[in-house]
Every structure is written in C-alpha cells, then in structure tokens.
N, C-alpha and C positions, 0 to 999 in steps of 0.2 A: 609469562612476561619476563623480559630480560632488560635490566637497566645497565647501560654502558655509560660510565662517567668519564668525561674528558674535558678539562679546562672549563669547569662549571657548566658544561653542556650535558644534558641528559638525553640520550637517545633511547627511546623506548621501542623495543621491537616486539611486535606481536605476530605470531605465526599460527595460522590455523587454516584448515580446509576441511570441507565436508558439507555436503548438502543435508537438509533435513531428512531424517531417516525415512526410507520407504521400505516396503516389505515385499519379498517375493518368496513364497513358500513352495518348495519343490515337492512337498508331500502330496499336494493336490494340484491338478492341472487347472482347476477352477479358481485358484487363488487370485486375488486382486491387489493392486497396489494400494497400500494404506500408509498412514504416517505414524501410527502408534509404535511400530518397530518390533512386533513379534506376532506369532501365530498366523492363522489363516483368516484373512479379512474379507468381508462381503459388504458392499455398499447397500444400504437399506433406505434409499431416498424415496422410493416410489410407494404410492398407495397409502398415504397417511390421511387421517381425518382431522379437521380443525374447527374449533369454535372460538370466536372472539368474544369471550365472556368468562367470568369466573364460575365454573361449574362445580357445584357442591359434590364432593366425593367423585370428582372427575377421573380419579385413578382406578375406581372400582370396576370389575368386570361386569357387574350388573347394570351399569349405565347404558341407556339406549342412545347410541351415537349415529343411528341410521340417517338422521337428518343433518348431521354435521357436513361441512363442506369437504370434498375430496381434493387433496392437493399432493404435489410432489415437492420434495425438498431439493435444494435450499429454498427457504420461504421467508419473506419479510412482509409482515402484514401492514406495517405503518405506511409504506410507500403507496399502497393501493387505496388508502383512505382519503377522505375529503379534506382538502386544504382549507384552513380557516384563519382569518386575521386575528381571531381571539386566542389562538394557540401560541405557544412559545416560538419566537423568532429563532431561537437556538436550534430548534428541531426542524426548521424549514416550514413551520406552520403545519406540521403533521402530528397526529396524535400517537400516544402509546397505548396503554391498556393492559389487560390480562388476557392471555390466551391459553388454550389447552390443545395438545396434540395427542392423538392416539393411533396405534398401529398394531395389527395382529401379525405376529412373526412366528412362523412355523420353525421349530427346532427339531431336527431329525433325531430319531432314536439312537442312531449310531454315534451321535455326539455325546452320549450320556457319560462317557468316561473322560470327557474334556471339560475344560473351563470355558465359560461363556462370558464375554465382556461386551459392553456397549461403549462405543467411543464417539464422542461429540466434538467436532472441530470448533464449534462456537455456537452459543445460545445467548441471545440478548433479551433479558438478563434475569438475574435472581431466579434461576431455574431450580426445579426439583424433578427428579426422574423416578418413575415407579415401574416395577414389573409385577404383573398379576396382583396389583393392589398394594404391594410392599415398596416402601421408599428405599431407593438405593443411595440417595444423598442429595445435597443442595450445593449449588455453585452460583454465588452472586455475581461474579465478574463475567460480563458478557463477551469478553474477547479471548478468554483463556480456553484452550482445549483440555478435555478431561475424559476419564474413563471410569466405569464402574464394573465391579465383579457382580454379574447377575446370576451366577451359578446357583446359589442357594434357593432361588425362587423360580427356577426354570422347570417347566413341565416338558420333559423330553418326549418326542413323538406327538406333540400337540401344538396348537396355536398358543402363543403367549402374548399377553397384552402389554405393550409398552405405552406408557402415558407420561407426558411431560407438561408440567405447569410452568408457564413463563409469566413473570410479574414485571411488566414495564409500566406500572402505574405512575412511577416518577418519570414521566415522559421527558422532562427537561433536566435530566440528570447529567447532561453533557453540554458543552458549549457548541457542539455540532450535531448533525444528524447521525444517529446510531443505528436506526432500524430496530425492528422488534421481531423476535421469534427464533426459530431454528434456521438460521440464515447461512449455515455452512453444512458440509456433508456429515452424515451419520453412518456408522459402521457397526456390524456385529463381528466379533473376533472370537474364533475358536482356537484354543491352545491346549497343549499338553500341560498337566499340572506343574511340570518343570519347564520353564520357558525363560527366554530373555525378558528382563524387566521392561516396563514401559519406558520408551526412549532410552533403553539400556545400553546402546552402543554409542560410544563417544570416540571420535577419531580426529586427530589434529596433526598437521605436518610440522616438522621442525627442521630448519636448515642446518645441516651438519658440515657446511663448507664443501665437503667432498660428496655431496649428494644430500638427500633428505631422508628423514625417518618419518613414517606415518605412525604416530603413537596411538595405540588403540586400547580402550578400556571396554570390557564387556561385563555387564552385571546380570546375573542369572538369579531368578526367583524359584525357590523350591516350595511349592504349596502342598506337598504331601506330608505325611506323618513320619517319614523315614528319611535319614540322610541318604545322599546319593553321590556317586562318583561320576564325573562327566569329563569329556574332552571338548575343549573349545578350539575350533579351527577357524582361521581367518585366511582368506585368499584375496589378494589385491589384483584386480584386472585392469588393464590399460584401456584406453578408448577403443582399441582394436580387439578387445575381448581376449587378450593374452595375459596369462598369469605372470606378474612381474615380481611378486613377493608372497610369502605365505608363512604361517606359524601354526603351532599346535601346542596347547597347554592343558594340563590336567587341573581339575577343580573339584574339590569336595564341598558340598553345600549341605549344611545341617537342615533338619526338618523345620519347616515354617520359617526359614531364614533365607537371606540372599547372600550370594558370594560374587566376588569380582576378580577378574584377571586383568593384568596389564601387560602389553607387549609392544614391540616396535618393529615395524616392517621397513626394511632398508631398500631404498630405490636410488640407484646411482645418478641417473640423469632424467628425472621425470619431466614431462611436458607441463609447463606451468599454466595455471588458471590466470587469465588476464582479461582486461576489458575488451580487447579486440579479438582474443582467441581464448574463450572460456573453456579450456580443456577439462573434462571431467573423467574421473576414474570410478570404479565400482569396488566396494569392499563387501565380500560375501562372508558372512559369519554363520557358522553351523554349530549346533549343540548336539553332541553325540552321547548316548547312554547305552552302554553295552554294545557299542559298535553301530547303533542305529541312530539316524538323524531324527531328533524329536522336535527341533525348532530350527528355523533358518530365516535370515533376513539379509537383504542387500542394501547397503548404505552408499549412496552416491557421494563421491568425495573428489577432492582435487588438491593440488599443491600450489601454494602461494605464500608470500611473505609480506607482512605489513611493517612499516617503520614509521615512527613518529618522533619528531625532533622539535624542541621549542624554538629553534632558529630557522630550520629548513622546512618544517611542515610535515608533509605526508609523502611516503613512497610506497609503491606497489612493486614488489619484486626488484627493489633497488632503484626504481625510476621515480624521481621526485615529480610530483604533479599537483595540479589543483583539482579539488573536487567541485564539479559543476552539478550541484545537487538541487533537488526539489523535495518539498514536503508533500506527502500524499495521505489523504483520507481514504476510507475503505469502501465508499459507495460509488455508484455509477449512474447518477441521474435517475431516469425512470425505473431502473432495476433496483434501486435502493441499495441495501447492503448485501443482497444475494447476487453476487457478481460471478458469472461463469468464467472459467479459466481463459476461454478464447477471447473474451472481452479484455481481460487484463493483458493478454499477450499483445493484442492490437495496440492498446494504449502505451505499453512499455516500448514497443517498437517505434511509435511516434515520438516518444520522449528521446529515445536514442538518436533518431533522425535529427532532432533539434540540437543534439550535442550533450544531453544530460548523461552523466556517468555515475550518479549516485542518487539514492532516494532515502528519505527519512520517514519512518512509519509513524506519522503524527496522529494521535499520541498514544498508540496502543498497538499490541501485536496484531498482525493481519493474518489472512487465510494462508495455509500452506502453499497454495498455488502461486501466490505472489513471490515467495522466496525461491521456489523451484524455478520459476521463470527468470528471476534475476540471476540465479546460478547459470542457467542455460544461455541467457542473452548477454551476460557480461555487464552487470550493473552492481555497484557496491551498495550495501544496505546498512543504515544506522537503525538498529531495532530498538524501539522505545516502548516502555512499559506503562507509564502513568501520566495523567494530567493533574491528578490530585493525590495528596497523601492523607494526612490525618484531619485536615480541615477543608471545607468546600470553598469554591469560588462563587462569586455573585453571578446569577443568571437571570435573564428576563423570562418570567414564567407565563406572561400573557402579552403577546404582541412584542413590539420593539420599543424600548425605552418607555414602557407604560407601567405605572404603578411602582411598587417597591420590589427591588430584586429579591429573588428567593435563593434558597441554598440546597436545592436538590443536588444529588451527586453520588459519588462512589465512596466518599470518605467514611461513611458509617461502617463499612466492612474492612477498611484498610488495616486496622490494628489486628484483626483476627486472620485476614486472608492475604495481606499485602506481600509478606515474605514467601508464602506458598505460591501465590500467583506469579511473582517474579521468578522464583526457582523453576516453576513449570514452563514459563516462557523460555528461559535459557536452555533447559533440558530439551524442549521440543525443537528449538531452532539452532542449537549450537553446532550442528553439523553442516550448515550452509557455508560454502566458501565465500559467498557474496557478503556476508555480514562481517563488518569490520569493527563494530563497537556496540556496546549495550548502554542504552540511555535509561537511567532510573527515574527520570521525571522531566516534565516540561513546565516551566514557569510556575513551579510551586513556590517560588520566591518572589512572586509579583508583589511589589510594595503595597502594603495595607490591604492586600486581597489574597490571603488573610494576614500575613505576617507583618510585623512592624519592628523598627529598631530606631534608637536615638539618632542615628546618622541621617535619618530622613528629615530631621529639622534643618539640615544644611549648616553652612558656616564653618569656620575653623579650617581644619585640614581635610575636610570631607571631599572637597572638590565641587560640592553642590553650591550653586549661586542662589538658590531659592528652595524653600521647603518642598518636599516631594509628596504629592497626593495628600495634602493636608498635614504633612509633618508627622512626627512620631505620635503614635497612639498607644498609651500605656495599657489600655484594656484589650488591645489586640493580642493575638498569640505572639510570643517572643520569637523573633527570627533566629535566636541562638539555638533553638530546637532543631533547625535544619541540619546542622552539622552531625548531630548524633543520629538522626534518621538516615542521612546519607551514608554514614559509616556502616550502619546496620545493613542497608540494602546492598552496598558494595560487597560486603562480606558474603551475602547470599550469592551474588553473581560469581565471585571468585571460587566459591565452593564447587560450582558446577562447570565453570569454564575459566580457568586462570590464564588462558591464552590470549584473550582479547582485552582491550581497555574498557573501562567504564567511563561514562560521560553523562551529561544532562544539559538541557537547554535552559540557561539562566536568563530570567527577565529583569531581575533587579541586581545586576552584577555588582554595582557599587555597594549595595546593602549586603549582599551575600559575601563580599570580600571581608566583611567584619565578622563573619562566622566561619565555622569549619567546613561549610558546604563545598566550595570549590576545591578545597585542599584534600577532600576525601576522594576526588575524582582523578582518573589518569589523564584525561583530556577534557577540555572545558569549552562548552558551547555558549556563545554569546548571541542572544536574540536581540536584533535591532540596536545594538550598542557598538557600532563601528567606531564611535568617538572615543571609546576606551581602549582600543587596540594598542596604540603606542604607549599610553600611560601604564597599562597593566603589563605589557611585555617588559617594560623597564623595571617595574616594581616587583614582578614575579618572574624572573628570568628562566625558571625551570618549568613554567606553565606552557602546555601546548594549547593553542587557541585556534578556534575556527568559528565561522558564522553558522549557528545552528538554525536560525530563522531570519530571513532577510527580505528587504524590499527589492523591487525589480529595477530600480533606477540605475543609471550608469555609475553614479558615485559609489553605490554599495558594492558594485563589482570591482571598481578601481581600488577600493579598500582592500580587496583580496589580491589583485594582480600587482599592486605596488608594494606589497610586503611579502617577503619570502616566508615569514613566520606564520602567516595566516594561510592554512592549507585548503580553504574552500568556503563555500557558502551553500545554504539550502534555501531556495526561494519559497516564499509563501504566495502562491502554492503552485504545484505542478499541474494539477487538474482541478477545474471547478468542482465544487462539492456542495451537497445539500446541507442546509442548516447554517448557523452563524449568519443568518440572513439580515439584511437591512430592513428598512420600512417596507411594509406590504405595498405593492406586489414584489416579492423577492424570494426565489426558491432557495438561494444559497449564497455562498461566497464566490465571487466572480473574478478573481485575480489570476486564474490559472493560465498556464501556457497552452493547455488544451481545454476545450469546453466540456460540458456534460456528456456530449456524444463522442468525445475523443477526437475531435477535429482540432487541428492547429489553429490557434487564434493569432491575430496580428502580433501581439506581444510574444507569442511563441516564435514567430519568424524573426522578431527583433532579437530574441535571445539566441536563435540559431546563428544570426550574424556575429554574435559575440563568442559563441561556444563551438561552432562547427568548424572542422578542418577542411570541409569540402566547399568549393566556391558556390555561393548562393546570392540571390537578389530577390527582393519582394517589393511590390508597389501597393501603397494604400493612399486613400484620399479622404478629405473632409472639407466642407465649406468654411471660410473664415471671413472676418471683417477686419477693419483697421485695428480694433482692440486685440483680436486673436493673432494678428500678424506679429505683434510684439512678443507673443508667447513662444516658448520653445516647441519644437515639433513633438508630436504625440507618438507613443509606441503602440497605440490602439487604433490605428487607421485601417478600415476595412477596404478590400479591393473592389470598390464601386466606381463606375464611371458613367453615371446618369445624373445630370444636374440641369439647371436652366442655362440656356445659351448665354455666354458671357459672364456667368457667375464666377466669382473669384474662388479658386479651389487650391488648397494646399496639397501638394503631391509629395509624399514621403517615401523614401527608399531605405530599406534595411538591407545592408549588404556587408560582406567581408572583403569586397574588392577595394583596390587602392583608389579608384575613382569611378564615377558613373555619369552617363549622359541620358537625357530624356528625349524620347521621340514621340510625336503625335502624328498619327497617320503617315508614318515614314519619314517625317521631317523633324530635325532636332529643334527643341524649344528650350530656351534658357541656356546657360553655360554648363559645360562639363565641370563637375564638382569633385574635389578631392574628399576622401573619407574624413568625416568630422570626428576627431579624437575626443572631443569634449562630450558630445551627445551620443555619438555612435549612429547618428541619423543624418542623411542627406535629404534636402527638401527644396522644392521649387513652388512658388506661388504663381499660378497661371490662370487665365480665363478659360472656362469650360468650352470645348468644342467637341461635338459628337465624333466618335470613331474609336480608334485603337491607340491606347497609350502603352508605351513600352520603355522599360529601363534596361540599359546595357551596363553591366559591371565590367571593369577593365583592370588589368594588372598594371604594374609600374611602367611597362613598356607600351601601354594602351592597347594591348591585345584583349579581345573580348573573352571573358572567362565565365560569364553568367548573364542571364537575362530573365525578364518576367514581364508579362503584358496583361492588361485588362481591357475590356471592350464594352462599349455602350450596348445595352440590350434593348430589344423591343418588348412587347407585351408577353406575358406568360402564354405559352402555347402547348407545351408538352411536359410530361414527367419522363425523366431519363434515369436509368439505373447506371451509376458511374463507378460503383465498386461493390464487390460481394463475391462470396464463394459459389462455385458451381457444384462442388462435392464436399460433403462433410461426413463425419462419423455418426453412428447411432447415438442418440441423445445429445449430439453436438449442437452448437448454436451457430446459425448463419447470421452474419452481420451485413445487411444490405443497405447501401447508401443510395439515396435518390437525390436528384437536382431538378428543379423546374427550369426549363430553357425556353427561349423564344423560337420562332420558326427557323432561324438560322443555326440553332443549336447552341446559342450563346447563353451561359448561365444568367438567370434573372435574379440578381442579388436582392432586389426589393420585394420579391414575391413573399407573401404570407398566406398562400392558398391552403385551404384545409384539404388534407389528403386522407383517403381511406385505404386501409391495408386489409386484404383478404388472403387467407391461407387455405389452399385446397390440398388435401392429403393428410398423411399421418405426421402432423407437426402442429405446433401452436405458437401464437404470437406472445412473446414475453413483454414487449413494450415498444413504443415509438418515441424517439428522442430527437427534438429539433434544437435543443441547447439554448432556448430563450429563457433567460433568468426571470423575466417578468411575466411569463405565461403561467398563470395559476389555474388553468383549466383542468378538466378531468384527465388523469393519466392512466385510467384503468380500461379505456375502450380502444377501438381500432381506428379512431379518427384523431388527427392532430394537425395543427398548422405548422407549415415549414417556417424556418427562420433563415434569412438570407437565401431563401429558396431551397434549403437543404434539410434533410432528415435522415436518420438511420433507423432501421427496423431490426429488432432482435427476434429471431425465430428458432425455437428449439425443435429438433427432429424427434421422431418417435423411436420405439424400441427395435424396429426391424428395418433391414435394408429395403429401400423403396425410393420413390420420387415424389416430390411435392412441388406445388406451384405457389408463388407469392405474387399477387397482383396489386398494383397501386393505381388509384383513380381519383379524380377530382372533377368538380363541375367545370365545364368549358375547357378542360385540358385533355390532351391525348394521353391515354393510359399507358402503363408499362408493366411488364411481367417478366418473371424469371423462373426457370425450372432448376431445382436443386436435387441432386442425386445423393441418397444416403447410402454409404458403404456398409 
C-alpha cells in the first residue's frame, strides 16, 4: 500500500493481481487442479458413507458402516431434511445435527517415500478428521479451507479409513442458512518431503510507471532431517502461453524448517486485468533439487492497479468508477451450500448481464470456484471473514420472533481461532486479481447487539435526536473494545497481504466513530447509513467511504451517484438465499436481483435499467385501486397480462431509454413518457384488455432502441424446455429450464402445476428449484410445483462419456424431454 499525500488528500493505491493458487504437477500426467498450491492432488469426492447421527467411536476401523448411506461429495445434509415451523427461522426452518463421514482410500506402495495430506475446502462445522482411527485435528470454522498431514498414520499399499465427524448441533449458529457437512471438495495430496508450503506462492503486481513488476514470494517447506540446497525457478506466461519473464534463485532450507525467496519479474507492457477484459497470466513455479524438479505449481495471475481516494472514490487501472455491487450468500436454493461450479457461473453471468461489477462475500469466505470465476469473468470481490467476533448476536432459535432470542454462534472459538482463520483466508485467496479488499467483519458494531456506548443515549453533540435501541447499557460489552480487536485483525491481514486495503461493514457508524474501529481500517463500509455520508466526509476528510450494504431504492443509489467521494454500494442482496426467513412459510430472504433458481426478478430488471450500459426495457404489471394509485410505482412487478376485463392495472416500465411508449395490440395507449429521474420507473394506469402489451424505449431523437412485450396466455397446455445444455463434461451439471406454455406457446405465468422429472441413463437429479419462497414442501424428491410456470432442474452426469435423457411430465400437460451428451 502506498500513501500519496497532497493538499490534505490521501490517495491510497493498492496494486495486486493473482488468482487463487491452482496446481499443475508435471511429475505426473494424472495430476489434477487443486487449490492447496503444492504436490500432486487427486479429488476424492466419490464413494463416501454417511450417517446422520453421532456414532460412538465412529472413527474406528472396527465400526460396521455397511448400512450407512452412500454419497458423493460435496454434500449438505441439512437441505435434504424436513422443513419445520418449530425450527429456527435463521436457518430457513431446516435442522442441523451431528453427522459422520467415512471413506476407504487406497494409498499405493510407490507413494511410501512421499508425504500424504488431506485438504478440505470447507466443512460446516466444528469438524474433526481421523485417519485409521487417529485424530489429525479439529477445525471449528465451517468456512475455512484446511489441510492435515496424514503421513504418520498412513498404511501404504493398503486401504486407509478417513473418518470425519461434523458437529452442527448448534443449528442456529448463524443469522442465515449455512448448510451442514462436507459441502466443498476434498483432496488427497502427495508431495515430496521438500515442497512448496501450503498457499506458499504469493504474487502481486506493482506499477513501475515504465511497466509492471510481478513481485513473487515463494515459501518452501523442508520436512526432512537434513538441510537442502534448492533452486527456485519462476516463469511468467502470457495469455498466449509465451514466456514474458523468468527468474532463478538459490535457496538453502534447514531441516524441519521453511525458507522463502523474493523476486520481481519485470513486464514492460502487460495486458491489464479489467472488468471488460479480464486478462490472466500464468506463473509457473518449480522447485529443483540437484537439477531435478521435485515440486511445481502454476498460479494464475494478472496485472491491475487499484486506487482509493477520499474525494474521488475508486479507480481500476486509473479509471475512476462506481462499484455496482451486491452481497452474496453461499447457498443455491434446493442445492443448499453444496453448489456446483456450473451453477455459480450461470448466476454470475446473470448478475453481469444486469450490470453488476462487484460482489461482497457476506459474511464469510466462499468456495474457491467463486473467486476463480470472478477472476475469469471480470467481477471485483470484497472478501469478508466474520459476522461475529468475541460476542454473539441475538438469533431466534425456534420459529420467527418466538420466545427469547438465543446466542448460538461462532464467538466461542473466536479468541482461539479468529486470527488463524483470518490469516488462512488471506493466504488462500490473496492471489485472486478480482479481490480488491479484505473485510474483517460485518455489523459487529451493531448498537446494543452486543456492544454499547454512552453515545447511544443521544443528545449533546452526538447528532442523535433520540436514544438508540434503548440507550446506553452499562452491563453490555464496551464498544471501546472494537478498536483494539480491529487493530489486531488488520495486523494479521497486512502480514500476509500488505497490497490491499482492509475494511469492514459498519452497522453502528455513529457509535463506532467514538471508538478506534473505523480508524484502524483503510477504507470504511457504511451499512444502510447514507444519511452520514456528508457529515462524516466533512468530519473525517481522509476517510474513504462506500456503501457496504444498501437498500434497493432509488435514493440509496442517488446517494452514490451524486457524490464523487462515495465509490459504490453493495445491495442486500444479489441473489435470494435460504435462511434469515420471515414468518412461516418462508424459505429465506427474498430481496435478491436473482431468485433461488438464478432467474432475474423484476427488481433485477429495475437495477439493470440503472446499471447497464446496454439499451434495455422491461414491462411488469399489477392490479391497483384508488388507494394504490396514490402510491409510487413498484420495482417488483411481474410480467403478467392476465386479469379481468376492464380491471384497472398499473403497467410499469424499467428502462434506460430517454422515453417510452406503450402499445396494446399494436395501438398506443396513454402518452409517451419521459424517463422519470426521481423514481427511475415509467408507468401507466390502464384498464385490462386481453392481447399483447408492448413497451418501446426511445432515445432523445425518438428512435427505438429497446422493447419488451408480454402476452395474455390461455390455459396450461404443455411443458417446454427453454434453456439447457446439450453437451456437458463428465461429472458436470446440466441446468435445464422448463416453462409451462399454452397451446400457442405463450408462457403461462399463473401456472403452478406439479411437474415430475425423470432421468434415464448414467446421471442423477440433484434438485428441482422453482424459486417460490413460500413453498415449504418436500425438496428431496423428483416432483415439484412450478412458480410463474417455470422451474430449473439440476442433473449431474456420471463418470463416463455417455448420453442420458431428462423427461418432464405433469397431469394434463404435454411432456418434454431432452438428451444430453456427456463428453
């Protein structure tokens, strides 16, 4: 980080590029991409056994697990369980529990001279891992990736029992749905006793005016009993696989110690990573001993520069811009927290289509796939670590607003594990060019939940006109503790990545301003406190401010666009997510731009009208009466044109055109209207008449630049496949979208028909998702009701190239089927 001071303005420049470490080991042609960053990795997701109960001595080889359920990983057991209104609304009314996983893993005899590691990308939560009955260790945080050295307990040339106990008995330990189990990939890693350390390659670019340096650090671990002399080679390859820079350094590493080299690779005119052109390079790192390569890894990287200014906001590669961000949780509706990469890719592409250019991982590290996709697609990432620190937040443990709130959470292991977890997050993810900041916490400063401060009494110079949340509470934790904890966490981040800024999402900004908390941060996130932007900008002129969590309304966005010094906002939320539910029936939080199935919702199209540079228009409708006529137009209007003849309907248009006109059955109705700068929504109130409704968006010269139409439908007649892959990879996931249509092929938005899905061939159905927040039916079978006539099916292919068929049927509807080829 570089601070440039000029006339009381502090411009903070952060420069870094590099994707999360991936591995390519040239020693074996069977090597597989893994994220641990050393050795030869093999994914071991298949053929596990699972029991949803606490099995006494479940780690022992003598246990009979023949009747346990056979599963493949990733696996989330909670999402397959029975929903119940007696369970916590925070979890989406789904249970936790304790589960055991077991797998027999054959370790070849020829590996006996190597080290054997087990790498888990994520286990929720409070896990303990065993090999052949011996404990390798425990990890309470369910979002952190971790590895264990299993070598001392391995029987080479034999099957070895891996057992994992997962304790999610505190099912309401979060304010949202977490899932339960081994919900990310698992790897076995073979390595020379002298190898690159875990996440041991760190590369970041630095603008040198006359080109860039790619600064590289490589840490090597010597697990032998003798010192060793090594040569560390680095080669930087362009997107066209051409070597553009290289280096070679000698390194001596003592026995049972680690050693590190630092070097700089100079590139005169690299292609820069940007939102529209996310150019990526490859850094090949080789470890040579006596002239022989003993370990090798390839780190995907890129060149780009971040700038932060308290008056001008944020710039990428010197271009000042607004971050159009969304907050994202880690689940995907019926799939729970075990989300395939293909599903994330489809979702992120939809968000980019809307105009989103940044995401915030609320409020925890996510799977490696997500960051890699953001690197590849061109999305900036604010990577967040915690929602709680040393004290818990209140949570409803039974139902919604029922009884007394409880205090389950992750706070009980924060003191022991917090700094370790944060450091591991930074080391794992620091090589992603998409990540622009590290967030050390979200709303840990929420007033009186748990911290309190005398400023909450209001009055005087506080700016409060009334006491906040009951005023100051002397018996609550002292908010002054926040500053010291923040300083400690920031120090951890800077140890592993000094190139990016630290931040946090502040909920009680006015209270936190009385502490050292915001002053420990490089840039400061304000959650829902746009009212303090001007006041705090004047009072703290060196503070870089942005909206870290915000509402969807027009005024919240205007608070960004009308101020150069506010560099962006992050909407709550980008995609509907399970948990943090309302009163039953409610599966989750429903304010997303996309729904549970990854379909763009009406408010997603409204946001597209604000954020997209491409011409667009959308039509939605809803019935109104005289009382509703006085209300402002809604951002949540669905594209339905089926009402009673003559019924008064409000027709809303979301567009970025200068004006728009409305046509009903080819004839204009109402007046052509100019874009409404106050609400961002054009609307007409008209009586319903069956037919086709069309809106035409026009530029300043009244040339048509966009259009959208909706049509009255007849009764449901057939199931139609409207989207889906024809060819996928082995073990890949097909995402098949169906729509109920009438005899003319018009979508029937009012359909809620129950549809059956059957899979024929070497593939299996992962789930059916219709995105209805109030549908609390069974999500474990192959039958489900469509919502707005639509549904998506997730089908995973088998291990071998083949062909399978997916068929959809329903009573009184014409069926549909599709054939999918597995490469």
